[in-house]
C-alpha positions as CSV (number, residue, x, y, z in Angstrom):
1,M,52.0,140.7,150.8
2,P,51.2,140.8,154.4
3,A,51.6,143.8,156.4
4,H,54.6,142.0,158.9
5,L,56.8,140.9,155.8
6,Q,59.4,143.4,155.3
7,F,63.2,143.0,153.9
8,K,65.8,145.0,156.0
9,R,69.7,144.7,155.0
10,N,71.2,146.2,157.7
11,Y,69.4,142.9,159.9
12,F,70.6,140.3,157.3
13,I,73.8,141.9,156.8
14,F,74.3,141.3,161.0
15,T,72.6,137.6,160.5
16,L,75.7,137.4,158.0
17,L,78.3,138.3,160.1
18,L,76.7,136.3,163.3
19,L,76.9,133.5,161.3
20,V,80.0,134.2,160.4
21,V,81.5,134.7,164.2
22,E,79.4,131.5,164.9
23,V,80.9,129.5,162.3
24,C,84.5,130.7,163.2
25,I,83.9,129.9,166.7
26,A,82.6,126.6,166.0
27,V,85.7,125.6,164.1
28,F,88.5,127.3,165.0
29,V,87.8,128.5,169.3
30,H,87.8,125.1,171.6
31,D,88.3,126.6,174.9
32,R,86.5,126.8,177.7
33,F,84.3,130.5,177.7
34,I,84.2,132.0,174.2
35,R,82.9,128.9,172.5
36,P,80.5,127.3,174.8
37,Y,79.4,130.9,176.5
38,F,79.6,133.6,173.9
39,G,78.8,131.6,171.0
40,D,75.3,131.0,172.9
41,V,75.3,134.5,173.7
42,L,75.5,135.4,169.7
43,V,73.4,132.6,168.9
44,V,70.2,133.9,170.5
45,A,71.4,137.3,168.6
46,L,71.8,135.5,165.8
47,I,68.4,134.4,165.5
48,Y,66.7,137.6,166.3
49,C,68.5,139.4,163.9
50,F,67.4,136.8,161.1
51,I,63.4,136.9,161.8
52,Q,63.9,140.8,162.3
53,S,66.1,140.5,158.2
54,F,62.7,139.5,157.0
55,F,59.7,140.8,159.6
56,N,58.5,143.9,161.0
57,F,58.1,143.0,164.3
58,P,58.6,144.4,167.7
59,V,61.4,144.3,169.3
60,I,60.6,142.7,172.6
61,P,58.3,140.2,171.8
62,T,60.7,138.9,168.9
63,A,63.6,138.5,171.3
64,T,61.3,137.0,173.8
65,A,60.3,134.3,171.5
66,V,64.2,133.7,170.3
67,L,64.6,133.4,174.1
68,L,61.9,130.7,174.7
69,F,63.0,128.9,171.5
70,A,66.8,128.9,172.7
71,F,65.1,127.6,176.3
72,F,63.5,125.0,174.2
73,I,66.6,123.9,172.6
74,E,68.2,123.3,176.3
75,L,65.3,121.4,177.0
76,L,65.6,119.1,174.4
77,Q,69.3,118.7,175.4
78,Y,68.0,117.8,179.0
79,F,66.1,114.8,178.0
80,N,69.6,114.0,175.5
81,I,66.8,114.3,172.2
82,V,69.9,113.8,169.7
83,N,70.8,110.4,171.5
84,R,67.0,109.2,171.5
85,L,66.5,109.8,168.1
86,G,69.5,108.3,167.2
87,W,71.2,111.5,166.0
88,Q,74.6,110.9,168.1
89,N,76.4,110.3,165.1
90,S,75.1,113.3,163.3
91,T,78.3,116.2,163.7
92,L,75.1,118.5,162.0
93,A,72.4,117.5,164.7
94,C,75.3,117.7,167.8
95,T,76.1,121.3,167.1
96,V,72.8,122.6,166.0
97,I,70.7,121.0,168.3
98,G,73.7,120.2,171.2
99,T,73.9,117.7,173.6
100,S,74.4,118.4,177.1
101,F,72.2,120.6,179.2
102,A,73.9,123.8,181.1
103,W,72.2,126.2,183.4
104,E,75.4,128.3,182.7
105,D,73.6,128.2,178.9
106,I,70.4,129.7,180.3
107,I,72.2,132.3,181.6
108,A,74.2,132.9,177.8
109,Y,70.7,133.0,176.3
110,I,69.4,135.7,178.6
111,A,72.4,137.5,178.4
112,G,71.9,137.3,174.6
113,F,68.5,138.5,175.2
114,S,69.5,141.2,177.0
115,L,72.2,142.4,174.6
116,I,69.0,142.5,172.2
117,L,67.4,144.9,174.1
118,I,70.1,147.2,174.9
119,I,70.8,147.3,171.3
120,E,67.6,148.0,170.0
121,K,67.6,150.8,172.4
122,V,70.2,152.6,171.6
123,K,69.2,152.3,168.5
124,L,65.7,153.4,169.0
125,A,67.7,156.5,170.8
126,F,70.2,157.4,168.3
127,T,67.1,157.0,165.5
128,A,65.0,159.8,168.0
129,S,67.9,161.9,168.2
130,A,69.1,162.0,164.4
131,I,65.4,163.0,163.4
132,K,65.5,165.5,166.3
133,G,68.6,167.1,165.1
């Protein structure tokens, strides 16, 4: 088994919780803040937790990779990839990839990235203090 492969239950539980929250936001929330921005913050954390559920990768490179992936998806939106591929009638494609570029989304992804780093730092400090005493 590769050295980086390791199932981490807590990350998996957070992945499932974030997925439920994201689905609830997508289905039930139709506002101008939670759905477009808070959902984007959480999707970065969702992808990060999913990766960390199965791999033992360092925090910063993993969070950075997730952030760059989010930027890439936003770039695809800028180039209107859903319509170019003829997927404009696919609810799944429109939901997962998105259909409109927005600089605010970039800010939301950065906020999600920052949230990951803060939570991981607090978790590390808490773990270190628990070990000491």
